[in-house]
Backbone as XML, in Angstrom:
<?xml version="1.0"?>
<chain id="A" units="angstrom">
  <residue number="1" name="MET">
    <atom name="N" x="-114.418" y="-68.728" z="-31.131"/>
    <atom name="CA" x="-114.781" y="-70.020" z="-31.674"/>
    <atom name="C" x="-116.084" y="-70.497" z="-31.018"/>
  </residue>
  <residue number="2" name="HIS">
    <atom name="N" x="-116.128" y="-70.388" z="-29.710"/>
    <atom name="CA" x="-117.313" y="-70.822" z="-28.964"/>
    <atom name="C" x="-118.553" y="-70.054" z="-29.423"/>
  </residue>
  <residue number="3" name="THR">
    <atom name="N" x="-118.427" y="-68.749" z="-29.564"/>
    <atom name="CA" x="-119.560" y="-67.917" z="-29.962"/>
    <atom name="C" x="-120.019" y="-68.250" z="-31.379"/>
  </residue>
  <residue number="4" name="LYS">
    <atom name="N" x="-119.063" y="-68.360" z="-32.285"/>
    <atom name="CA" x="-119.410" y="-68.659" z="-33.682"/>
    <atom name="C" x="-120.115" y="-70.002" z="-33.809"/>
  </residue>
  <residue number="5" name="LEU">
    <atom name="N" x="-119.592" y="-71.014" z="-33.143"/>
    <atom name="CA" x="-120.201" y="-72.340" z="-33.236"/>
    <atom name="C" x="-121.535" y="-72.392" z="-32.503"/>
  </residue>
  <residue number="6" name="GLY">
    <atom name="N" x="-121.666" y="-71.616" z="-31.425"/>
    <atom name="CA" x="-122.910" y="-71.596" z="-30.664"/>
    <atom name="C" x="-124.063" y="-70.988" z="-31.434"/>
  </residue>
  <residue number="7" name="GLU">
    <atom name="N" x="-123.759" y="-70.100" z="-32.381"/>
    <atom name="CA" x="-124.791" y="-69.441" z="-33.177"/>
    <atom name="C" x="-125.346" y="-70.346" z="-34.281"/>
  </residue>
  <residue number="8" name="LYS">
    <atom name="N" x="-124.626" y="-71.373" z="-34.619"/>
    <atom name="CA" x="-125.005" y="-72.255" z="-35.727"/>
    <atom name="C" x="-125.471" y="-73.605" z="-35.208"/>
  </residue>
  <residue number="9" name="LYS">
    <atom name="N" x="-126.149" y="-74.310" z="-36.051"/>
    <atom name="CA" x="-126.564" y="-75.686" z="-35.735"/>
    <atom name="C" x="-125.713" y="-76.637" z="-36.568"/>
  </residue>
  <residue number="10" name="TYR">
    <atom name="N" x="-124.480" y="-76.832" z="-36.139"/>
    <atom name="CA" x="-123.565" y="-77.697" z="-36.860"/>
    <atom name="C" x="-123.882" y="-79.162" z="-36.576"/>
  </residue>
  <residue number="11" name="GLN">
    <atom name="N" x="-123.758" y="-79.962" z="-37.585"/>
    <atom name="CA" x="-124.031" y="-81.381" z="-37.440"/>
    <atom name="C" x="-122.759" y="-82.227" z="-37.404"/>
  </residue>
  <residue number="12" name="SER">
    <atom name="N" x="-121.662" y="-81.659" z="-37.825"/>
    <atom name="CA" x="-120.409" y="-82.406" z="-37.868"/>
    <atom name="C" x="-119.965" y="-82.788" z="-36.462"/>
  </residue>
  <residue number="13" name="ASP">
    <atom name="N" x="-119.561" y="-84.040" z="-36.295"/>
    <atom name="CA" x="-119.063" y="-84.500" z="-34.999"/>
    <atom name="C" x="-117.849" y="-83.688" z="-34.555"/>
  </residue>
  <residue number="14" name="HIS">
    <atom name="N" x="-116.992" y="-83.340" z="-35.518"/>
    <atom name="CA" x="-115.791" y="-82.579" z="-35.197"/>
    <atom name="C" x="-116.148" y="-81.201" z="-34.656"/>
  </residue>
  <residue number="15" name="LEU">
    <atom name="N" x="-117.092" y="-80.544" z="-35.288"/>
    <atom name="CA" x="-117.456" y="-79.206" z="-34.844"/>
    <atom name="C" x="-118.194" y="-79.232" z="-33.513"/>
  </residue>
  <residue number="16" name="VAL">
    <atom name="N" x="-118.975" y="-80.269" z="-33.277"/>
    <atom name="CA" x="-119.630" y="-80.428" z="-31.980"/>
    <atom name="C" x="-118.565" y="-80.613" z="-30.902"/>
  </residue>
  <residue number="17" name="THR">
    <atom name="N" x="-117.529" y="-81.383" z="-31.200"/>
    <atom name="CA" x="-116.433" y="-81.592" z="-30.251"/>
    <atom name="C" x="-115.702" y="-80.280" z="-29.978"/>
  </residue>
  <residue number="18" name="VAL">
    <atom name="N" x="-115.409" y="-79.515" z="-31.022"/>
    <atom name="CA" x="-114.742" y="-78.225" z="-30.849"/>
    <atom name="C" x="-115.604" y="-77.306" z="-29.981"/>
  </residue>
  <residue number="19" name="TYR">
    <atom name="N" x="-116.897" y="-77.308" z="-30.231"/>
    <atom name="CA" x="-117.798" y="-76.474" z="-29.441"/>
    <atom name="C" x="-117.772" y="-76.893" z="-27.964"/>
  </residue>
  <residue number="20" name="LYS">
    <atom name="N" x="-117.833" y="-78.183" z="-27.706"/>
    <atom name="CA" x="-117.807" y="-78.663" z="-26.324"/>
    <atom name="C" x="-116.478" y="-78.336" z="-25.641"/>
  </residue>
  <residue number="21" name="LEU">
    <atom name="N" x="-115.370" y="-78.510" z="-26.362"/>
    <atom name="CA" x="-114.058" y="-78.193" z="-25.798"/>
    <atom name="C" x="-113.928" y="-76.703" z="-25.503"/>
  </residue>
  <residue number="22" name="SER">
    <atom name="N" x="-114.396" y="-75.872" z="-26.413"/>
    <atom name="CA" x="-114.306" y="-74.430" z="-26.185"/>
    <atom name="C" x="-115.209" y="-74.001" z="-25.035"/>
  </residue>
  <residue number="23" name="THR">
    <atom name="N" x="-116.369" y="-74.636" z="-24.903"/>
    <atom name="CA" x="-117.260" y="-74.342" z="-23.778"/>
    <atom name="C" x="-116.587" y="-74.717" z="-22.466"/>
  </residue>
  <residue number="24" name="TYR">
    <atom name="N" x="-115.970" y="-75.881" z="-22.432"/>
    <atom name="CA" x="-115.250" y="-76.322" z="-21.235"/>
    <atom name="C" x="-114.161" y="-75.312" z="-20.880"/>
  </residue>
  <residue number="25" name="TYR">
    <atom name="N" x="-113.397" y="-74.893" z="-21.873"/>
    <atom name="CA" x="-112.295" y="-73.967" z="-21.622"/>
    <atom name="C" x="-112.811" y="-72.645" z="-21.066"/>
  </residue>
  <residue number="26" name="ILE">
    <atom name="N" x="-113.840" y="-72.111" z="-21.665"/>
    <atom name="CA" x="-114.392" y="-70.832" z="-21.210"/>
    <atom name="C" x="-114.948" y="-70.959" z="-19.793"/>
  </residue>
  <residue number="27" name="ASP">
    <atom name="N" x="-115.649" y="-72.048" z="-19.530"/>
    <atom name="CA" x="-116.216" y="-72.243" z="-18.193"/>
    <atom name="C" x="-115.131" y="-72.429" z="-17.138"/>
  </residue>
  <residue number="28" name="THR">
    <atom name="N" x="-114.032" y="-73.046" z="-17.507"/>
    <atom name="CA" x="-112.983" y="-73.377" z="-16.554"/>
    <atom name="C" x="-111.911" y="-72.293" z="-16.456"/>
  </residue>
  <residue number="29" name="TYR">
    <atom name="N" x="-111.567" y="-71.699" z="-17.586"/>
    <atom name="CA" x="-110.450" y="-70.753" z="-17.638"/>
    <atom name="C" x="-110.826" y="-69.491" z="-18.389"/>
  </residue>
  <residue number="30" name="ASP">
    <atom name="N" x="-111.602" y="-68.640" z="-17.809"/>
    <atom name="CA" x="-111.896" y="-67.362" z="-18.460"/>
    <atom name="C" x="-110.919" y="-66.325" z="-17.926"/>
  </residue>
  <residue number="31" name="PHE">
    <atom name="N" x="-109.891" y="-66.034" z="-18.714"/>
    <atom name="CA" x="-108.845" y="-65.105" z="-18.300"/>
    <atom name="C" x="-109.090" y="-63.681" z="-18.779"/>
  </residue>
  <residue number="32" name="THR">
    <atom name="N" x="-110.215" y="-63.418" z="-19.395"/>
    <atom name="CA" x="-110.451" y="-62.116" z="-20.013"/>
    <atom name="C" x="-110.269" y="-60.974" z="-19.022"/>
  </residue>
  <residue number="33" name="ARG">
    <atom name="N" x="-110.938" y="-61.060" z="-17.909"/>
    <atom name="CA" x="-110.863" y="-59.982" z="-16.918"/>
    <atom name="C" x="-109.452" y="-59.843" z="-16.376"/>
  </residue>
  <residue number="34" name="GLU">
    <atom name="N" x="-108.818" y="-60.958" z="-16.047"/>
    <atom name="CA" x="-107.470" y="-60.916" z="-15.497"/>
    <atom name="C" x="-106.474" y="-60.321" z="-16.483"/>
  </residue>
  <residue number="35" name="ILE">
    <atom name="N" x="-106.600" y="-60.673" z="-17.735"/>
    <atom name="CA" x="-105.697" y="-60.139" z="-18.755"/>
    <atom name="C" x="-105.861" y="-58.632" z="-18.856"/>
  </residue>
  <residue number="36" name="ASP">
    <atom name="N" x="-107.097" y="-58.163" z="-18.897"/>
    <atom name="CA" x="-107.343" y="-56.724" z="-18.993"/>
    <atom name="C" x="-106.773" y="-55.968" z="-17.802"/>
  </residue>
  <residue number="37" name="VAL">
    <atom name="N" x="-107.046" y="-56.463" z="-16.614"/>
    <atom name="CA" x="-106.576" y="-55.785" z="-15.401"/>
    <atom name="C" x="-105.055" y="-55.828" z="-15.297"/>
  </residue>
  <residue number="38" name="LEU">
    <atom name="N" x="-104.491" y="-57.011" z="-15.453"/>
    <atom name="CA" x="-103.045" y="-57.150" z="-15.274"/>
    <atom name="C" x="-102.236" y="-56.457" z="-16.372"/>
  </residue>
  <residue number="39" name="SER">
    <atom name="N" x="-102.746" y="-56.428" z="-17.566"/>
    <atom name="CA" x="-101.999" y="-55.759" z="-18.632"/>
    <atom name="C" x="-101.936" y="-54.255" z="-18.385"/>
  </residue>
  <residue number="40" name="GLN">
    <atom name="N" x="-102.949" y="-53.687" z="-17.738"/>
    <atom name="CA" x="-102.911" y="-52.262" z="-17.403"/>
    <atom name="C" x="-101.994" y="-51.998" z="-16.209"/>
  </residue>
  <residue number="41" name="VAL">
    <atom name="N" x="-102.049" y="-52.881" z="-15.245"/>
    <atom name="CA" x="-101.241" y="-52.697" z="-14.037"/>
    <atom name="C" x="-99.760" y="-52.936" z="-14.311"/>
  </residue>
  <residue number="42" name="TYR">
    <atom name="N" x="-99.460" y="-53.975" z="-15.078"/>
    <atom name="CA" x="-98.068" y="-54.390" z="-15.285"/>
    <atom name="C" x="-97.576" y="-54.130" z="-16.711"/>
  </residue>
  <residue number="43" name="TYR">
    <atom name="N" x="-98.058" y="-53.089" z="-17.338"/>
    <atom name="CA" x="-97.682" y="-52.856" z="-18.732"/>
    <atom name="C" x="-96.183" y="-52.623" z="-18.904"/>
  </residue>
  <residue number="44" name="LYS">
    <atom name="N" x="-95.488" y="-52.229" z="-17.831"/>
    <atom name="CA" x="-94.040" y="-52.013" z="-17.918"/>
    <atom name="C" x="-93.243" y="-53.230" z="-17.450"/>
  </residue>
  <residue number="45" name="ASP">
    <atom name="N" x="-93.932" y="-54.228" z="-16.924"/>
    <atom name="CA" x="-93.254" y="-55.406" z="-16.377"/>
    <atom name="C" x="-93.453" y="-56.591" z="-17.320"/>
  </residue>
  <residue number="46" name="SER">
    <atom name="N" x="-92.530" y="-56.725" z="-18.238"/>
    <atom name="CA" x="-92.674" y="-57.763" z="-19.261"/>
    <atom name="C" x="-92.623" y="-59.178" z="-18.675"/>
  </residue>
  <residue number="47" name="SER">
    <atom name="N" x="-91.922" y="-59.358" z="-17.573"/>
    <atom name="CA" x="-91.839" y="-60.694" z="-16.963"/>
    <atom name="C" x="-93.192" y="-61.166" z="-16.454"/>
  </residue>
  <residue number="48" name="ARG">
    <atom name="N" x="-93.915" y="-60.292" z="-15.822"/>
    <atom name="CA" x="-95.235" y="-60.671" z="-15.315"/>
    <atom name="C" x="-96.193" y="-60.983" z="-16.461"/>
  </residue>
  <residue number="49" name="LEU">
    <atom name="N" x="-96.139" y="-60.169" z="-17.511"/>
    <atom name="CA" x="-97.016" y="-60.422" z="-18.658"/>
    <atom name="C" x="-96.625" y="-61.721" z="-19.354"/>
  </residue>
  <residue number="50" name="LYS">
    <atom name="N" x="-95.344" y="-62.004" z="-19.409"/>
    <atom name="CA" x="-94.888" y="-63.268" z="-20.000"/>
    <atom name="C" x="-95.408" y="-64.447" z="-19.181"/>
  </residue>
  <residue number="51" name="ASN">
    <atom name="N" x="-95.333" y="-64.343" z="-17.864"/>
    <atom name="CA" x="-95.845" y="-65.411" z="-17.003"/>
    <atom name="C" x="-97.348" y="-65.598" z="-17.178"/>
  </residue>
  <residue number="52" name="LEU">
    <atom name="N" x="-98.066" y="-64.529" z="-17.387"/>
    <atom name="CA" x="-99.501" y="-64.629" z="-17.633"/>
    <atom name="C" x="-99.767" y="-65.378" z="-18.938"/>
  </residue>
  <residue number="53" name="ARG">
    <atom name="N" x="-99.001" y="-65.060" z="-19.968"/>
    <atom name="CA" x="-99.156" y="-65.766" z="-21.243"/>
    <atom name="C" x="-98.857" y="-67.255" z="-21.084"/>
  </residue>
  <residue number="54" name="LEU">
    <atom name="N" x="-97.810" y="-67.559" z="-20.330"/>
    <atom name="CA" x="-97.460" y="-68.960" z="-20.095"/>
    <atom name="C" x="-98.551" y="-69.692" z="-19.313"/>
  </residue>
  <residue number="55" name="LEU">
    <atom name="N" x="-99.172" y="-69.008" z="-18.377"/>
    <atom name="CA" x="-100.274" y="-69.595" z="-17.623"/>
    <atom name="C" x="-101.450" y="-69.928" z="-18.542"/>
  </residue>
  <residue number="56" name="ILE">
    <atom name="N" x="-101.730" y="-69.038" z="-19.466"/>
    <atom name="CA" x="-102.826" y="-69.278" z="-20.414"/>
    <atom name="C" x="-102.495" y="-70.467" z="-21.312"/>
  </residue>
  <residue number="57" name="ILE">
    <atom name="N" x="-101.282" y="-70.522" z="-21.815"/>
    <atom name="CA" x="-100.869" y="-71.651" z="-22.653"/>
    <atom name="C" x="-100.930" y="-72.949" z="-21.862"/>
  </residue>
  <residue number="58" name="SER">
    <atom name="N" x="-100.492" y="-72.892" z="-20.630"/>
    <atom name="CA" x="-100.539" y="-74.072" z="-19.772"/>
    <atom name="C" x="-101.978" y="-74.540" z="-19.568"/>
  </residue>
  <residue number="59" name="SER">
    <atom name="N" x="-102.898" y="-73.612" z="-19.411"/>
    <atom name="CA" x="-104.304" y="-73.991" z="-19.226"/>
    <atom name="C" x="-104.864" y="-74.682" z="-20.464"/>
  </residue>
  <residue number="60" name="LEU">
    <atom name="N" x="-104.357" y="-74.303" z="-21.632"/>
    <atom name="CA" x="-104.801" y="-74.966" z="-22.861"/>
    <atom name="C" x="-104.308" y="-76.408" z="-22.940"/>
  </residue>
  <residue number="61" name="ASN">
    <atom name="N" x="-103.280" y="-76.722" z="-22.184"/>
    <atom name="CA" x="-102.792" y="-78.094" z="-22.165"/>
    <atom name="C" x="-103.616" y="-78.998" z="-21.264"/>
  </residue>
  <residue number="62" name="ASP">
    <atom name="N" x="-104.453" y="-78.395" z="-20.434"/>
    <atom name="CA" x="-105.349" y="-79.190" z="-19.606"/>
    <atom name="C" x="-106.276" y="-79.976" z="-20.520"/>
  </residue>
  <residue number="63" name="LYS">
    <atom name="N" x="-106.392" y="-81.244" z="-20.267"/>
    <atom name="CA" x="-107.196" y="-82.147" z="-21.093"/>
    <atom name="C" x="-106.734" y="-82.156" z="-22.549"/>
  </residue>
  <residue number="64" name="LYS">
    <atom name="N" x="-105.488" y="-81.761" z="-22.767"/>
    <atom name="CA" x="-104.880" y="-81.776" z="-24.097"/>
    <atom name="C" x="-105.724" y="-81.036" z="-25.137"/>
  </residue>
  <residue number="65" name="LEU">
    <atom name="N" x="-106.218" y="-79.872" z="-24.754"/>
    <atom name="CA" x="-107.090" y="-79.099" z="-25.641"/>
    <atom name="C" x="-106.397" y="-78.684" z="-26.934"/>
  </residue>
  <residue number="66" name="ILE">
    <atom name="N" x="-105.140" y="-78.250" z="-26.838"/>
    <atom name="CA" x="-104.439" y="-77.814" z="-28.050"/>
    <atom name="C" x="-104.347" y="-78.959" z="-29.052"/>
  </residue>
  <residue number="67" name="GLU">
    <atom name="N" x="-103.966" y="-80.128" z="-28.584"/>
    <atom name="CA" x="-103.834" y="-81.281" z="-29.481"/>
    <atom name="C" x="-105.180" y="-81.678" z="-30.084"/>
  </residue>
  <residue number="68" name="LYS">
    <atom name="N" x="-106.223" y="-81.648" z="-29.283"/>
    <atom name="CA" x="-107.551" y="-82.005" z="-29.793"/>
    <atom name="C" x="-108.021" y="-81.010" z="-30.838"/>
  </residue>
  <residue number="69" name="PHE">
    <atom name="N" x="-107.827" y="-79.711" z="-30.577"/>
    <atom name="CA" x="-108.195" y="-78.706" z="-31.571"/>
    <atom name="C" x="-107.403" y="-78.908" z="-32.861"/>
  </residue>
  <residue number="70" name="GLN">
    <atom name="N" x="-106.110" y="-79.160" z="-32.739"/>
    <atom name="CA" x="-105.287" y="-79.337" z="-33.920"/>
    <atom name="C" x="-105.715" y="-80.564" z="-34.728"/>
  </residue>
  <residue number="71" name="THR">
    <atom name="N" x="-105.995" y="-81.658" z="-34.064"/>
    <atom name="CA" x="-106.444" y="-82.870" z="-34.742"/>
    <atom name="C" x="-107.743" y="-82.625" z="-35.502"/>
  </residue>
  <residue number="72" name="ILE">
    <atom name="N" x="-108.669" y="-81.950" z="-34.859"/>
    <atom name="CA" x="-109.956" y="-81.671" z="-35.500"/>
    <atom name="C" x="-109.779" y="-80.737" z="-36.678"/>
  </residue>
  <residue number="73" name="LEU">
    <atom name="N" x="-108.966" y="-79.686" z="-36.514"/>
    <atom name="CA" x="-108.755" y="-78.746" z="-37.608"/>
    <atom name="C" x="-108.051" y="-79.421" z="-38.777"/>
  </residue>
  <residue number="74" name="ASP">
    <atom name="N" x="-107.148" y="-80.344" z="-38.500"/>
    <atom name="CA" x="-106.471" y="-81.082" z="-39.583"/>
    <atom name="C" x="-107.448" y="-81.922" z="-40.387"/>
  </residue>
  <residue number="75" name="ARG">
    <atom name="N" x="-108.472" y="-82.446" z="-39.723"/>
    <atom name="CA" x="-109.460" y="-83.296" z="-40.396"/>
    <atom name="C" x="-110.451" y="-82.487" z="-41.242"/>
  </residue>
  <residue number="76" name="LEU">
    <atom name="N" x="-110.598" y="-81.215" z="-40.905"/>
    <atom name="CA" x="-111.588" y="-80.395" z="-41.631"/>
    <atom name="C" x="-111.102" y="-79.976" z="-42.971"/>
  </residue>
</chain>
């Protein structure tokens, strides 16, 4: 989402907000490397992978990002 919106010059307030929220999330919570490493190390340990997924979901609740994204998408 961040990459797609960053490539365009959107004028909509909603899309600017989505872009800012996605930028904040990426800057604050980039789990890409951790997911890649841990999924290889713990591929047989479903509990650890489940906890990692829960951590990612929990991070999306910071600053109510999920709700803000949903509200904006509903308006579009």
